[in-house]
Backbone as a printed PyTorch tensor [residue, N CA C, xyz], in Angstrom:
tensor([[[ 15.3530,  -7.3040, -24.2130],
         [ 15.3710,  -8.5800, -24.8930],
         [ 16.2230,  -9.5570, -24.0840]],

        [[ 15.7470, -10.7660, -23.9490],
         [ 16.4650, -11.8060, -23.2220],
         [ 17.3800, -12.5680, -24.1900]],

        [[ 18.6010, -12.8490, -23.7330],
         [ 19.5450, -13.6480, -24.5120],
         [ 19.9280, -14.8350, -23.6450]],

        [[ 19.5930, -16.0290, -24.1020],
         [ 19.9200, -17.2360, -23.3420],
         [ 21.2410, -17.8060, -23.8360]],

        [[ 22.0980, -18.1940, -22.8650],
         [ 23.3670, -18.8150, -23.2310],
         [ 23.4370, -20.2020, -22.6160]],

        [[ 24.1980, -21.0650, -23.2460],
         [ 24.2760, -22.4690, -22.8300],
         [ 25.6180, -22.7940, -22.1870]],

        [[ 26.4720, -21.7980, -22.0610],
         [ 27.8000, -21.9720, -21.4880],
         [ 27.9250, -21.0830, -20.2490]],

        [[ 29.0590, -21.1570, -19.5770],
         [ 29.2770, -20.3710, -18.3610],
         [ 29.2280, -18.8700, -18.6560]],

        [[ 29.7580, -18.4840, -19.7950],
         [ 29.7660, -17.0740, -20.2040],
         [ 29.7820, -16.9840, -21.7250]],

        [[ 29.6270, -15.7780, -22.2380],
         [ 29.7080, -15.5200, -23.6730],
         [ 30.5790, -14.2720, -23.8420]],

        [[ 31.4010, -14.2620, -24.8680],
         [ 32.2130, -13.0720, -25.1100],
         [ 31.3610, -12.0140, -25.7970]],

        [[ 31.7180, -10.7590, -25.5920],
         [ 30.9720,  -9.6480, -26.1650],
         [ 30.8540,  -9.7900, -27.6790]],

        [[ 31.9160, -10.2090, -28.3520],
         [ 31.8560, -10.3570, -29.8090],
         [ 30.8280, -11.4080, -30.2310]],

        [[ 30.6620, -12.4620, -29.4430],
         [ 29.6540, -13.4750, -29.7340],
         [ 28.2500, -12.9110, -29.5330]],

        [[ 28.0880, -12.1050, -28.4880],
         [ 26.7990, -11.4750, -28.2280],
         [ 26.4240, -10.5400, -29.3790]],

        [[ 27.3920,  -9.7970, -29.8830],
         [ 27.1400,  -8.9100, -31.0210],
         [ 26.6780,  -9.7020, -32.2440]],

        [[ 27.2480, -10.8960, -32.4300],
         [ 26.8510, -11.7310, -33.5720],
         [ 25.4420, -12.2770, -33.4020]],

        [[ 25.1300, -12.8250, -32.2420],
         [ 23.8150, -13.4630, -32.0830],
         [ 22.6790, -12.4530, -32.0100]],

        [[ 23.0110, -11.1970, -31.7050],
         [ 21.9800, -10.1490, -31.6820],
         [ 21.9670,  -9.3530, -32.9890]],

        [[ 22.6920,  -9.8430, -33.9850],
         [ 22.7210,  -9.2720, -35.3450],
         [ 23.2960,  -7.8680, -35.4590]],

        [[ 24.1670,  -7.4610, -34.5480],
         [ 24.8550,  -6.1770, -34.6910],
         [ 26.0050,  -6.3040, -35.6810]],

        [[ 26.5890,  -7.5170, -35.7480],
         [ 27.6400,  -7.8070, -36.7240],
         [ 27.3280,  -9.1490, -37.3600]],

        [[ 27.9150,  -9.3970, -38.5390],
         [ 27.6550, -10.6800, -39.1930],
         [ 28.8580, -11.6150, -39.1430]],

        [[ 30.0560, -11.0740, -38.9220],
         [ 31.2460, -11.9220, -38.8160],
         [ 32.0670, -11.4970, -37.6110]],

        [[ 32.8560, -12.4210, -37.1160],
         [ 33.7100, -12.1140, -35.9730],
         [ 34.7270, -11.0360, -36.2850]],

        [[ 35.1480, -10.9530, -37.5340],
         [ 36.1190,  -9.9530, -37.9410],
         [ 35.6220,  -8.5270, -37.7950]],

        [[ 34.3260,  -8.3430, -37.8140],
         [ 33.7440,  -7.0060, -37.6680],
         [ 33.7440,  -6.5330, -36.2140]],

        [[ 33.9670,  -7.4520, -35.2820],
         [ 33.8640,  -7.1270, -33.8560],
         [ 34.8560,  -6.0620, -33.4170]],

        [[ 36.0620,  -6.1160, -33.9360],
         [ 37.1010,  -5.1800, -33.5030],
         [ 36.6870,  -3.7280, -33.7370]],

        [[ 36.1560,  -3.4370, -34.9070],
         [ 35.7330,  -2.0610, -35.1870],
         [ 34.3820,  -1.7570, -34.5490]],

        [[ 33.5140,  -2.7520, -34.4640],
         [ 32.1700,  -2.5310, -33.9010],
         [ 32.2380,  -2.1050, -32.4440]],

        [[ 33.1080,  -2.7190, -31.6490],
         [ 33.1730,  -2.3690, -30.2270],
         [ 33.7050,  -0.9550, -30.0200]],

        [[ 34.4750,  -0.4560, -30.9700],
         [ 34.9760,   0.9220, -30.8810],
         [ 33.9210,   1.9290, -31.3580]],

        [[ 33.1270,   1.5220, -32.3570],
         [ 32.1590,   2.4150, -32.9800],
         [ 30.8240,   2.4790, -32.2290]],

        [[ 30.3500,   1.3350, -31.7380],
         [ 29.0540,   1.2750, -31.0660],
         [ 29.1520,   1.7440, -29.6170]],

        [[ 28.0710,   2.2870, -29.1070],
         [ 27.9960,   2.6600, -27.6960],
         [ 27.5210,   1.4270, -26.9330]],

        [[ 28.4490,   0.7770, -26.2280],
         [ 28.1520,  -0.4730, -25.5220],
         [ 28.4020,  -0.2870, -24.0320]],

        [[ 27.3950,  -0.6610, -23.2320],
         [ 27.5090,  -0.6160, -21.7800],
         [ 27.2510,  -2.0180, -21.2380]],

        [[ 28.1280,  -2.4770, -20.3590],
         [ 27.9370,  -3.7710, -19.7020],
         [ 27.7940,  -3.4940, -18.2130]],

        [[ 26.6360,  -3.8440, -17.6920],
         [ 26.3200,  -3.5970, -16.2790],
         [ 26.6110,  -2.1480, -15.8820]],

        [[ 26.2420,  -1.2170, -16.7680],
         [ 26.3490,   0.2040, -16.4760],
         [ 27.7000,   0.8380, -16.7490]],

        [[ 28.6630,   0.0590, -17.2630],
         [ 29.9880,   0.6010, -17.5430],
         [ 30.3070,   0.4940, -19.0270]],

        [[ 30.9180,   1.5500, -19.5850],
         [ 31.3060,   1.5770, -20.9950],
         [ 32.2600,   0.4260, -21.2830]],

        [[ 32.0320,  -0.2570, -22.3940],
         [ 32.8740,  -1.4080, -22.7390],
         [ 33.3000,  -1.3310, -24.1950]],

        [[ 34.5960,  -1.5860, -24.4500],
         [ 35.0900,  -1.6140, -25.8250],
         [ 36.0460,  -2.7790, -26.0760]],

        [[ 35.9860,  -3.7880, -25.2060],
         [ 36.8110,  -4.9910, -25.3930],
         [ 35.9380,  -6.1070, -25.9690]],

        [[ 36.2690,  -6.5460, -27.1650],
         [ 35.4440,  -7.5600, -27.8160],
         [ 35.4780,  -8.8990, -27.0920]],

        [[ 36.5280,  -9.1640, -26.3370],
         [ 36.6500, -10.4250, -25.6140],
         [ 36.0700, -10.3920, -24.2130]],

        [[ 35.4350,  -9.2940, -23.8440],
         [ 34.8450,  -9.1610, -22.5010],
         [ 33.8850, -10.3090, -22.2410]],

        [[ 34.0630, -10.9930, -21.1180],
         [ 33.1930, -12.1110, -20.7610],
         [ 31.8970, -11.5760, -20.1580]],

        [[ 30.7890, -12.0630, -20.6950],
         [ 29.4680, -11.6720, -20.2280],
         [ 28.8310, -12.8960, -19.5660]],

        [[ 28.4660, -12.7610, -18.3180],
         [ 27.9020, -13.8720, -17.5480],
         [ 26.3920, -13.7280, -17.3880]],

        [[ 25.7000, -14.8410, -17.1130],
         [ 24.2640, -14.7500, -16.8370],
         [ 24.0180, -13.7580, -15.7020]],

        [[ 22.9710, -12.9680, -15.8610],
         [ 22.6520, -11.9400, -14.8830],
         [ 23.1450, -10.5630, -15.3070]],

        [[ 24.0010, -10.5280, -16.3310],
         [ 24.5180,  -9.2540, -16.8240],
         [ 23.5040,  -8.5860, -17.7450]],

        [[ 23.5850,  -7.2650, -17.7840],
         [ 22.7660,  -6.4810, -18.6930],
         [ 23.7010,  -5.7500, -19.6360]],

        [[ 23.4490,  -5.8870, -20.9330],
         [ 24.2550,  -5.2360, -21.9560],
         [ 23.3470,  -4.2990, -22.7450]],

        [[ 23.7700,  -3.0450, -22.8810],
         [ 23.0180,  -2.0720, -23.6540],
         [ 23.8830,  -1.6670, -24.8400]],

        [[ 23.3620,  -1.9150, -26.0530],
         [ 24.0730,  -1.5800, -27.2830],
         [ 23.2340,  -0.5670, -28.0380]],

        [[ 23.7900,   0.6320, -28.2080],
         [ 23.0930,   1.7000, -28.9250],
         [ 21.6650,   1.9020, -28.3940]],

        [[ 21.5010,   1.7830, -27.0790],
         [ 20.1950,   2.0020, -26.4720],
         [ 19.2940,   0.7710, -26.3950]],

        [[ 19.7020,  -0.3260, -27.0270],
         [ 18.9100,  -1.5660, -26.9540],
         [ 19.4410,  -2.4270, -25.8210]],

        [[ 18.5300,  -2.8580, -24.9520],
         [ 18.9060,  -3.5830, -23.7430],
         [ 18.7850,  -5.0950, -23.9380]],

        [[ 19.8360,  -5.8190, -23.5250],
         [ 19.8620,  -7.2800, -23.5910],
         [ 20.1810,  -7.8200, -22.2070]],

        [[ 19.3350,  -8.7390, -21.7310],
         [ 19.5550,  -9.3810, -20.4330],
         [ 20.0200, -10.8030, -20.6960]],

        [[ 21.2120, -11.1240, -20.1890],
         [ 21.7990, -12.4410, -20.4310],
         [ 21.3450, -13.4100, -19.3540]],

        [[ 20.8190, -14.5520, -19.7920],
         [ 20.3260, -15.5780, -18.8790],
         [ 20.9270, -16.9300, -19.2410]],

        [[ 21.0760, -17.7760, -18.2190],
         [ 21.5350, -19.1330, -18.4540],
         [ 20.3540, -19.9720, -18.9000]],

        [[ 20.5740, -20.8230, -19.8990],
         [ 19.5290, -21.7520, -20.3130],
         [ 19.6690, -23.0040, -19.4550]],

        [[ 18.6710, -23.2590, -18.6640],
         [ 18.7210, -24.3700, -17.7080],
         [ 18.3210, -25.7100, -18.3160]],

        [[ 17.9010, -25.7320, -19.5730],
         [ 17.4490, -27.0090, -20.1570],
         [ 18.5800, -27.8690, -20.6300]]])
């Protein structure tokens, strides 16, 4: 699944919200510890991790490709 962002980067907790893994930012702290999250092939558990265009994030086996929105 493609995820378009309009800024230089997006934090992991924001990505979790827009992909409906969590509904509030407060859930991010426990979600990053509980979910199996890989960013560019490496295990990640920091909710503030910056995700840049070109990165691939896999959450519980679901793949998300982050792209910059050029419009």
